[in-house]
Backbone as JSON, one array per atom type, in Angstrom:
{
  "sequence": "XXXXXXXXXXXXXXXXXXXXXXXXXXXXXXXXXXXXXXXXXXXXXXXXXXXXXXXXXXXXXXXXXXXXXXXXXXXXXXXXXXXXXXXXXXXXXXXXXXXXXXXXXXXXXXXXXXXXXXXXXXXXXXXXXXXXXXXXXXXXXXXXXXXXXXXXXXXXXXXXXXXXXXXXXXXXXXXXXXXXXXXXXXXXXXXXXXXXXXXXXXXXXXXXXXXXXXXXXXXXXXX",
  "N": [[-35.94, -13.67, 63.87], [-34.99, -16.57, 65.22], [-32.88, -19.65, 64.82], [-34.7, -22.61, 63.73], [-35.54, -25.05, 65.96], [-35.69, -28.81, 66.09], [-37.2, -29.8, 68.46], [-38.93, -27.78, 68.61], [-41.41, -28.77, 66.87], [-42.28, -30.83, 68.42], [-44.39, -30.39, 70.38], [-46.66, -29.58, 68.99], [-47.12, -31.45, 67.13], [-47.54, -33.52, 69.06], [-49.71, -33.01, 70.5], [-51.75, -32.83, 68.1], [-51.85, -35.61, 67.65], [-52.79, -36.5, 70.17], [-55.15, -35.47, 70.23], [-56.18, -37.21, 68.55], [-56.73, -39.48, 69.87], [-54.86, -40.88, 70.72], [-51.98, -42.07, 72.74], [-49.16, -40.45, 73.42], [-45.72, -40.57, 73.3], [-42.18, -39.26, 73.62], [-38.84, -39.95, 72.05], [-38.55, -42.9, 72.12], [-37.25, -45.49, 72.23], [-35.31, -44.75, 70.14], [-36.79, -43.58, 68.41], [-38.57, -40.37, 67.52], [-41.2, -39.86, 68.03], [-43.39, -41.62, 69.49], [-46.66, -43.09, 69.22], [-49.56, -44.49, 70.29], [-52.5, -46.23, 70.52], [-55.52, -48.1, 71.38], [-54.59, -50.67, 70.93], [-53.77, -50.89, 68.59], [-51.43, -50.67, 65.78], [-48.13, -49.14, 66.32], [-47.85, -45.69, 65.97], [-45.06, -44.01, 64.37], [-43.42, -40.9, 64.17], [-41.11, -39.03, 62.75], [-38.86, -36.13, 63.41], [-37.86, -33.33, 61.77], [-36.2, -30.07, 61.16], [-36.43, -29.68, 58.43], [-36.92, -30.96, 55.26], [-34.63, -33.73, 54.23], [-31.84, -35.94, 53.18], [-31.41, -37.71, 55.16], [-33.56, -37.86, 57.13], [-35.48, -39.18, 55.54], [-33.88, -41.61, 55.75], [-33.73, -42.51, 58.06], [-36.61, -42.58, 58.59], [-37.06, -44.83, 57.24], [-35.82, -46.88, 58.3], [-37.45, -46.82, 60.6], [-39.39, -48.1, 59.8], [-39.03, -50.92, 60.06], [-40.29, -51.61, 62.27], [-43.04, -50.67, 62.16], [-45.61, -50.12, 60.02], [-46.86, -47.52, 60.14], [-45.5, -44.96, 59.73], [-44.31, -41.61, 59.76], [-42.89, -38.68, 58.38], [-42.12, -35.57, 59.32], [-41.98, -32.02, 59.08], [-41.2, -28.73, 59.53], [-43.1, -26.12, 58.33], [-42.54, -24.18, 55.46], [-42.71, -21.04, 53.63], [-43.56, -19.57, 50.37], [-42.59, -20.19, 47.11], [-40.27, -21.94, 46.88], [-40.52, -23.76, 48.84], [-43.21, -24.77, 48.43], [-42.7, -26.3, 46.08], [-40.58, -27.81, 47.01], [-41.94, -29.46, 48.86], [-43.8, -30.68, 47.01], [-42.21, -32.43, 45.64], [-40.97, -33.97, 47.78], [-43.36, -35.0, 48.83], [-43.94, -36.82, 46.38], [-41.78, -38.58, 46.86], [-41.86, -39.55, 49.39], [-44.58, -41.15, 49.23], [-43.93, -43.04, 47.17], [-41.88, -44.29, 49.11], [-43.75, -45.17, 50.95], [-44.3, -43.79, 53.2], [-45.99, -41.55, 55.63], [-46.45, -37.88, 55.63], [-45.95, -34.82, 57.16], [-46.63, -31.61, 58.06], [-45.56, -28.58, 60.09], [-46.76, -25.81, 60.83], [-45.17, -23.25, 62.58], [-45.97, -20.69, 63.45], [-48.42, -20.5, 64.44], [-48.81, -23.02, 65.43], [-50.18, -24.92, 63.54], [-50.96, -28.25, 62.31], [-50.87, -30.22, 59.62], [-51.59, -33.06, 57.88], [-50.35, -34.33, 55.02], [-50.06, -36.76, 53.6], [-50.65, -40.1, 54.12], [-49.13, -43.02, 55.27], [-48.77, -45.63, 53.13], [-48.8, -48.71, 51.06], [-46.9, -48.52, 47.9], [-48.07, -48.33, 44.78], [-46.76, -48.14, 41.72], [-48.14, -46.07, 38.94], [-48.18, -46.53, 35.43], [-47.09, -44.36, 32.78], [-48.37, -44.74, 29.81], [-48.44, -42.92, 27.56], [-46.18, -41.06, 28.22], [-44.35, -43.06, 28.13], [-44.33, -44.13, 25.59], [-43.64, -41.82, 24.13], [-40.89, -41.45, 25.31], [-39.91, -43.75, 23.98], [-40.1, -43.12, 21.37], [-38.53, -40.85, 21.0], [-36.03, -42.31, 21.45], [-35.88, -43.95, 19.45], [-35.78, -42.08, 17.33], [-33.64, -40.65, 17.62], [-30.48, -40.13, 16.14], [-27.6, -42.1, 16.37], [-25.54, -41.23, 19.61], [-25.56, -38.52, 20.66], [-25.32, -37.28, 23.22], [-23.8, -36.71, 26.29], [-24.21, -38.47, 29.35], [-25.48, -37.39, 32.24], [-25.19, -34.74, 31.79], [-25.18, -31.28, 32.53], [-26.83, -28.1, 32.3], [-26.18, -27.74, 29.39], [-27.1, -27.55, 26.14], [-28.77, -30.04, 24.96], [-28.84, -32.38, 22.22], [-31.46, -33.46, 20.87], [-33.78, -35.59, 18.99], [-35.44, -33.98, 17.49], [-33.81, -31.73, 17.11], [-31.73, -32.81, 15.55], [-33.16, -33.07, 13.44], [-33.64, -30.81, 12.85], [-30.95, -29.79, 12.36], [-30.4, -31.23, 10.0], [-32.18, -30.04, 7.85], [-30.93, -27.41, 7.81], [-28.32, -27.98, 7.05], [-28.97, -28.76, 4.45], [-30.15, -26.54, 3.55], [-27.84, -24.69, 3.75], [-26.13, -25.65, 1.95], [-27.14, -25.73, -0.47], [-28.64, -23.33, -0.85], [-31.76, -21.25, -0.78], [-34.67, -23.29, -0.58], [-37.3, -25.58, -1.42], [-39.86, -26.6, 1.0], [-40.46, -29.5, 0.61], [-38.91, -30.31, -1.24], [-36.55, -30.68, 0.4], [-37.52, -32.36, 2.34], [-37.57, -34.56, 1.13], [-34.89, -34.82, 0.23], [-33.72, -35.13, 2.83], [-34.59, -36.99, 4.15], [-36.35, -35.87, 6.49], [-39.3, -35.95, 7.44], [-40.93, -33.88, 8.34], [-40.16, -31.37, 7.39], [-41.04, -29.03, 6.22], [-43.01, -27.96, 7.9], [-41.56, -27.66, 10.23], [-39.54, -25.77, 9.84], [-41.29, -23.66, 9.38], [-42.38, -23.11, 11.79], [-40.22, -22.65, 12.98], [-38.5, -23.19, 15.63], [-35.91, -22.79, 16.65], [-35.01, -20.47, 15.55], [-33.69, -20.47, 13.18], [-34.34, -20.32, 10.52], [-35.66, -18.86, 7.52], [-38.54, -17.44, 6.0], [-38.7, -17.38, 2.49], [-40.73, -17.5, 0.35], [-43.83, -18.65, -0.14], [-43.65, -21.74, 1.0], [-40.64, -22.06, 0.73], [-37.77, -21.65, 1.92], [-34.89, -20.35, 3.63], [-31.59, -20.22, 5.34], [-31.46, -18.24, 8.13], [-29.36, -15.56, 9.87], [-28.79, -16.35, 12.36], [-29.09, -18.9, 12.12], [-26.96, -19.63, 10.1], [-24.78, -18.84, 11.67], [-24.98, -20.73, 13.87], [-24.76, -23.19, 12.79], [-22.36, -23.11, 11.47], [-20.84, -22.76, 13.99], [-21.44, -25.25, 15.14], [-20.64, -27.19, 13.06], [-18.1, -26.69, 13.32], [-17.12, -27.4, 16.23], [-17.8, -30.07, 15.81]],
  "CA": [[-36.41, -15.11, 64.17], [-33.56, -17.61, 65.36], [-32.88, -21.09, 64.11], [-35.62, -23.31, 64.16], [-35.41, -26.68, 66.72], [-36.68, -30.01, 65.99], [-37.86, -30.1, 69.52], [-40.11, -27.02, 68.3], [-42.26, -29.44, 66.3], [-43.14, -31.92, 69.28], [-45.58, -30.46, 71.29], [-47.72, -29.33, 68.15], [-47.38, -32.8, 66.67], [-48.08, -34.47, 70.06], [-51.07, -32.33, 70.49], [-52.52, -33.08, 67.33], [-52.16, -36.98, 67.92], [-53.63, -36.86, 71.38], [-56.57, -35.14, 69.77], [-56.72, -38.11, 67.66], [-57.08, -40.14, 70.61], [-53.62, -41.49, 70.79], [-51.22, -41.65, 73.86], [-47.8, -39.84, 72.77], [-44.58, -40.27, 74.14], [-41.08, -38.89, 72.99], [-37.76, -40.61, 72.1], [-38.64, -44.04, 72.71], [-36.41, -46.69, 71.15], [-34.71, -44.19, 68.95], [-37.63, -42.97, 67.32], [-38.69, -39.16, 67.83], [-42.47, -39.89, 68.6], [-44.16, -42.9, 69.34], [-48.0, -42.81, 69.36], [-50.39, -45.67, 70.36], [-54.12, -46.17, 70.59], [-56.48, -49.15, 71.4], [-53.87, -52.28, 70.6], [-53.43, -50.51, 66.9], [-50.02, -50.9, 65.41], [-47.95, -48.01, 66.79], [-47.49, -44.52, 65.0], [-43.87, -43.13, 64.62], [-43.06, -39.8, 63.64], [-39.54, -38.48, 62.87], [-38.96, -35.06, 62.98], [-36.62, -32.43, 61.26], [-36.69, -28.72, 60.44], [-36.7, -29.27, 56.85], [-36.64, -31.98, 54.29], [-33.31, -34.06, 54.06], [-31.93, -37.74, 52.84], [-31.13, -38.59, 56.44], [-34.73, -37.78, 57.58], [-36.05, -40.41, 54.93], [-33.18, -42.8, 56.18], [-34.43, -42.57, 59.69], [-37.98, -43.07, 58.41], [-37.13, -46.22, 56.5], [-35.36, -47.75, 59.52], [-38.36, -47.13, 61.56], [-40.7, -49.04, 58.93], [-38.94, -52.2, 60.44], [-41.03, -51.86, 63.53], [-44.28, -50.47, 62.27], [-45.97, -49.44, 58.78], [-47.21, -46.43, 60.19], [-44.28, -44.01, 59.76], [-44.36, -40.33, 59.29], [-42.06, -37.73, 58.52], [-42.54, -33.91, 60.02], [-41.22, -30.74, 59.07], [-41.53, -27.49, 59.77], [-43.94, -25.81, 57.3], [-41.8, -23.13, 55.03], [-43.58, -20.23, 52.82], [-43.29, -19.31, 49.1], [-42.69, -21.09, 46.02], [-39.56, -22.93, 46.81], [-40.81, -24.59, 49.86], [-44.1, -25.62, 47.87], [-41.77, -27.24, 45.1], [-39.8, -28.94, 48.15], [-43.12, -30.08, 49.19], [-44.3, -31.45, 46.29], [-41.1, -33.09, 45.42], [-40.82, -34.89, 48.87], [-44.51, -35.99, 48.98], [-43.56, -37.9, 45.68], [-40.81, -39.39, 47.51], [-42.73, -40.35, 50.6], [-45.62, -41.94, 48.76], [-42.87, -44.18, 46.71], [-41.33, -45.34, 50.26], [-44.84, -45.72, 51.8], [-44.39, -42.91, 54.24], [-46.65, -40.28, 55.73], [-45.9, -36.64, 55.42], [-46.76, -34.01, 57.92], [-45.93, -30.17, 58.1], [-46.11, -28.15, 61.23], [-46.72, -24.4, 61.16], [-45.01, -23.09, 63.83], [-46.54, -19.48, 63.83], [-49.86, -21.09, 64.97], [-48.9, -24.75, 65.78], [-51.13, -25.82, 62.7], [-50.34, -29.52, 61.83], [-51.24, -30.91, 58.47], [-51.38, -34.2, 57.3], [-50.34, -34.46, 53.66], [-50.22, -37.89, 53.17], [-50.76, -41.05, 55.0], [-48.57, -44.27, 55.16], [-49.63, -47.02, 52.21], [-48.04, -49.35, 49.91], [-47.07, -47.62, 46.92], [-48.13, -49.2, 43.59], [-46.78, -47.04, 40.85], [-48.92, -46.08, 37.54], [-47.41, -46.43, 34.27], [-47.89, -43.7, 31.79], [-48.04, -45.27, 28.38], [-48.06, -41.85, 26.66], [-44.95, -41.11, 28.52], [-43.47, -44.26, 27.85], [-44.09, -44.04, 23.92], [-42.98, -40.42, 23.78], [-39.59, -42.19, 25.42], [-39.25, -44.9, 23.13], [-40.04, -42.42, 20.17], [-37.58, -40.08, 20.92], [-34.89, -43.08, 21.31], [-35.71, -44.62, 18.0], [-35.45, -41.24, 15.96], [-32.39, -39.96, 17.85], [-29.23, -40.93, 15.34], [-26.12, -42.15, 17.46], [-25.76, -40.93, 20.9], [-24.74, -37.17, 20.73], [-24.99, -36.44, 24.46], [-22.96, -37.35, 27.41], [-25.18, -38.76, 30.62], [-25.34, -36.38, 33.58], [-24.96, -33.32, 31.44], [-26.28, -30.04, 33.05], [-26.29, -26.5, 31.75], [-25.53, -27.76, 27.98], [-27.93, -27.75, 25.34], [-28.96, -31.28, 24.39], [-28.89, -32.62, 21.08], [-32.71, -34.24, 20.58], [-34.2, -35.89, 17.35], [-35.66, -32.44, 16.61], [-32.85, -30.45, 17.0], [-31.02, -33.4, 14.38], [-33.57, -32.68, 12.12], [-33.45, -29.26, 12.06], [-29.82, -29.58, 11.6], [-30.44, -31.55, 8.48], [-32.74, -29.16, 7.01], [-30.21, -26.25, 7.94], [-27.18, -28.2, 6.36], [-29.36, -28.66, 3.11], [-29.92, -24.95, 3.18], [-26.4, -24.21, 3.3], [-25.45, -26.31, 0.72], [-28.33, -25.73, -2.01], [-29.44, -22.01, -0.95], [-33.39, -21.4, -0.54], [-35.06, -24.37, -1.11], [-38.87, -25.68, -1.12], [-39.64, -27.68, 2.03], [-41.0, -30.54, 0.07], [-37.71, -30.9, -1.71], [-35.7, -30.71, 1.68], [-38.13, -33.42, 3.03], [-37.38, -35.68, 0.08], [-33.63, -35.26, 0.11], [-33.08, -35.14, 4.0], [-35.65, -37.87, 4.91], [-37.01, -35.17, 7.4], [-40.6, -35.82, 6.72], [-41.83, -32.51, 8.72], [-39.21, -30.24, 7.12], [-41.75, -27.65, 6.01], [-43.47, -27.39, 9.49], [-40.49, -27.41, 11.29], [-39.03, -24.54, 9.38], [-42.15, -22.61, 9.54], [-42.39, -23.02, 13.35], [-38.46, -22.0, 13.47], [-38.24, -22.99, 16.94], [-34.58, -22.22, 16.89], [-34.63, -18.8, 14.91], [-32.34, -20.7, 11.97], [-34.91, -20.47, 8.93], [-36.37, -17.47, 7.37], [-39.17, -17.63, 4.66], [-38.62, -16.62, 1.27], [-41.77, -17.15, -0.05], [-44.9, -19.74, 0.32], [-43.34, -23.14, 0.94], [-39.61, -21.86, 0.3], [-37.03, -21.36, 3.1], [-33.53, -20.07, 3.9], [-30.96, -19.95, 6.55], [-31.32, -17.01, 8.65], [-27.98, -15.36, 10.06], [-28.6, -17.1, 13.39], [-28.83, -20.28, 11.66], [-25.7, -20.01, 9.77], [-23.79, -18.83, 12.94], [-24.91, -22.09, 14.59], [-24.37, -24.39, 12.08], [-20.76, -23.03, 11.38], [-19.96, -23.39, 15.5], [-21.56, -26.8, 15.43], [-19.34, -27.92, 12.21], [-16.42, -26.56, 14.08], [-17.16, -28.46, 17.2], [-17.8, -31.68, 15.27]],
  "C": [[-35.2, -15.96, 64.35], [-33.82, -18.87, 64.64], [-34.02, -21.68, 64.6], [-34.91, -24.58, 64.8], [-36.26, -27.72, 66.37], [-37.51, -29.84, 67.35], [-39.28, -28.92, 69.23], [-41.4, -27.75, 67.83], [-42.87, -30.45, 67.19], [-44.13, -31.54, 69.8], [-46.66, -30.03, 70.12], [-48.12, -30.65, 67.58], [-48.25, -33.84, 67.97], [-49.51, -34.24, 70.16], [-52.24, -32.8, 69.56], [-52.88, -34.8, 67.42], [-52.92, -37.08, 69.06], [-54.97, -36.56, 70.9], [-57.33, -36.33, 68.94], [-57.04, -39.63, 68.32], [-55.85, -41.23, 70.96], [-52.59, -41.14, 72.23], [-49.93, -41.59, 73.26], [-46.67, -40.21, 73.98], [-43.26, -40.15, 73.3], [-39.82, -39.81, 73.08], [-37.95, -41.77, 73.0], [-38.11, -45.21, 71.4], [-35.7, -46.16, 69.92], [-35.58, -43.33, 68.18], [-38.06, -41.58, 68.3], [-39.9, -39.0, 68.81], [-42.91, -41.14, 68.3], [-45.91, -42.29, 69.68], [-48.73, -44.1, 69.4], [-51.79, -45.56, 70.85], [-54.89, -47.6, 70.32], [-55.8, -50.41, 70.71], [-53.35, -52.12, 68.99], [-52.05, -50.78, 66.7], [-49.44, -49.32, 65.92], [-47.66, -47.02, 65.65], [-45.94, -44.01, 65.35], [-43.68, -42.05, 63.55], [-41.46, -39.05, 63.75], [-39.58, -37.17, 62.34], [-37.56, -34.01, 62.73], [-37.54, -31.24, 60.93], [-36.89, -28.72, 59.21], [-36.23, -30.62, 56.23], [-34.91, -32.42, 54.24], [-33.2, -35.6, 53.94], [-31.88, -38.37, 54.5], [-32.39, -38.42, 57.2], [-35.24, -38.87, 56.95], [-35.18, -41.52, 55.21], [-33.8, -43.17, 57.46], [-35.92, -43.39, 59.59], [-38.31, -44.3, 58.12], [-36.7, -47.06, 57.51], [-36.36, -47.81, 60.46], [-39.59, -47.97, 61.1], [-40.52, -50.62, 59.51], [-39.55, -52.41, 61.85], [-42.61, -51.51, 63.38], [-44.67, -49.9, 60.85], [-46.43, -48.29, 58.79], [-46.08, -45.46, 60.88], [-44.55, -42.74, 59.04], [-43.22, -39.5, 59.15], [-42.75, -36.22, 58.66], [-41.67, -33.08, 59.83], [-41.67, -29.57, 59.2], [-41.92, -26.79, 58.53], [-43.28, -24.25, 56.58], [-43.13, -22.08, 54.35], [-42.8, -19.94, 51.35], [-42.99, -20.38, 48.1], [-41.65, -22.22, 46.38], [-39.81, -23.88, 47.85], [-42.13, -25.54, 49.06], [-43.72, -26.46, 46.88], [-40.98, -28.5, 45.93], [-41.01, -29.95, 48.33], [-43.42, -31.06, 48.51], [-43.43, -32.63, 45.72], [-40.95, -34.54, 46.12], [-42.1, -35.55, 49.13], [-44.34, -36.91, 47.82], [-42.79, -38.82, 46.13], [-41.26, -40.23, 48.84], [-43.6, -41.35, 50.15], [-44.84, -43.06, 47.95], [-42.33, -44.82, 47.94], [-42.58, -45.54, 50.96], [-44.9, -44.95, 53.21], [-45.38, -41.99, 54.54], [-45.91, -39.11, 55.83], [-46.76, -35.5, 56.06], [-46.08, -32.52, 57.85], [-46.82, -29.62, 59.39], [-45.73, -26.63, 60.96], [-46.35, -23.76, 62.22], [-45.28, -21.76, 64.31], [-47.73, -19.64, 64.59], [-49.92, -22.43, 65.49], [-49.95, -25.61, 65.08], [-50.33, -26.96, 62.28], [-51.42, -29.67, 60.93], [-50.96, -31.88, 58.01], [-51.54, -34.11, 55.64], [-50.5, -35.8, 53.07], [-49.94, -39.19, 54.27], [-50.07, -42.46, 54.71], [-49.46, -45.23, 54.27], [-48.94, -47.21, 51.44], [-48.29, -48.45, 48.75], [-46.91, -48.73, 45.74], [-47.91, -48.02, 42.36], [-47.5, -47.08, 39.49], [-47.98, -45.79, 36.53], [-47.97, -45.55, 33.34], [-47.44, -44.07, 30.46], [-47.92, -43.99, 27.24], [-46.69, -41.45, 26.88], [-43.77, -42.01, 27.93], [-43.25, -44.26, 26.32], [-43.39, -42.96, 23.49], [-41.21, -40.82, 24.23], [-38.89, -42.64, 24.28], [-39.49, -44.09, 21.49], [-38.99, -41.7, 19.89], [-36.12, -41.02, 20.86], [-34.88, -43.74, 19.95], [-35.31, -43.41, 17.01], [-34.06, -40.61, 15.94], [-31.28, -40.91, 16.94], [-28.03, -40.95, 16.3], [-26.61, -41.76, 18.95], [-24.96, -39.78, 21.1], [-24.57, -36.53, 22.07], [-24.41, -37.32, 25.56], [-24.14, -37.43, 28.97], [-24.66, -37.88, 31.72], [-25.03, -35.26, 33.14], [-25.69, -32.3, 31.89], [-25.87, -29.0, 32.42], [-25.79, -26.61, 30.39], [-26.77, -27.73, 27.24], [-27.77, -29.38, 24.72], [-29.33, -31.49, 23.07], [-30.31, -33.78, 20.94], [-33.04, -34.61, 19.24], [-34.5, -34.74, 16.83], [-34.81, -31.71, 16.3], [-31.91, -31.43, 15.66], [-31.59, -33.01, 13.34], [-33.69, -31.73, 11.72], [-32.11, -29.06, 11.63], [-29.69, -30.03, 10.34], [-30.92, -30.61, 7.69], [-31.64, -27.81, 7.27], [-28.98, -26.67, 6.86], [-27.64, -28.18, 4.73], [-29.73, -27.35, 2.78], [-28.6, -24.2, 2.98], [-25.49, -24.76, 2.16], [-26.05, -26.18, -0.56], [-28.95, -24.44, -1.76], [-30.99, -22.33, -0.66], [-33.7, -22.48, -1.15], [-36.74, -24.65, -0.55], [-38.7, -26.57, 0.19], [-40.06, -29.27, 1.61], [-39.64, -31.23, -0.6], [-36.76, -31.3, -0.46], [-36.29, -32.03, 2.43], [-37.43, -34.48, 2.36], [-35.87, -36.01, 0.13], [-32.95, -35.57, 1.45], [-33.69, -36.32, 4.77], [-36.43, -36.96, 6.15], [-38.53, -34.76, 7.08], [-41.49, -34.28, 7.35], [-40.96, -31.22, 8.55], [-40.14, -28.87, 7.13], [-42.49, -26.99, 7.36], [-42.69, -27.18, 10.4], [-39.88, -26.11, 10.95], [-39.97, -23.34, 9.29], [-42.4, -22.41, 11.08], [-40.88, -22.34, 13.75], [-38.6, -21.77, 14.96], [-36.84, -22.75, 17.33], [-33.88, -21.04, 16.52], [-33.66, -19.23, 13.8], [-33.1, -20.46, 10.61], [-35.67, -19.04, 8.9], [-37.25, -18.0, 5.85], [-39.37, -16.84, 3.8], [-39.84, -16.3, 0.4], [-42.63, -18.43, 0.44], [-44.15, -21.08, 0.07], [-41.56, -23.24, 0.83], [-39.02, -21.06, 1.79], [-35.66, -21.1, 2.72], [-33.06, -19.92, 5.27], [-30.97, -18.43, 7.06], [-29.71, -16.83, 9.39], [-27.88, -16.21, 11.19], [-28.37, -18.67, 13.02], [-27.42, -20.68, 10.9], [-24.66, -20.0, 10.71], [-24.02, -20.12, 13.91], [-24.37, -23.19, 14.02], [-22.87, -24.17, 11.77], [-20.32, -23.22, 12.85], [-20.17, -24.91, 15.67], [-20.53, -27.87, 14.43], [-18.15, -28.09, 12.97], [-16.31, -27.26, 15.51], [-17.2, -30.17, 16.87], [-16.65, -32.37, 14.84]]
}
């Protein structure tokens, strides 16, 4: 199969719009597709073989002429395309754009989103979680923009306090660690052992695992 061309999307989209009662013409005043119907605001569709920043730039520019602006891309297959579709649907919704996909194998056109003003919904749960993490984190141990590195979260900082206590004092009761370090959830944290740093000696008593000892040593060496 050769490389897809934008022109291959034109006829399926034109046929779809014509079926909705529109008169359709191509390449009008820099727009890929313009469709008009019964004195309504014109519909503009910008075509691209795949999602790109330039496609969104073009569509936003067309919003100076009408609110009814769609982007149309060739429909792909597989998980990678589905994820791209999901992400770009979110972006299109925020920008007030419509989104269409065209399956070239059978010219199937699907409208995933119609243009509409975007009114963002705030999530109180996510906001509270953000502020909780911010307030609990000590200092600013990470560098903004970091990728492929282990981030220091408030949870990791609490686990490090527990580990440091165990290294200094040997096997200890969770209640004593909580009192000394101020980590109220020390016992639960060591029992869950999310990082593999702790070993249970007996009920309520924990010690550092070899992995915990190695990590704590490397962390102290980097500090």
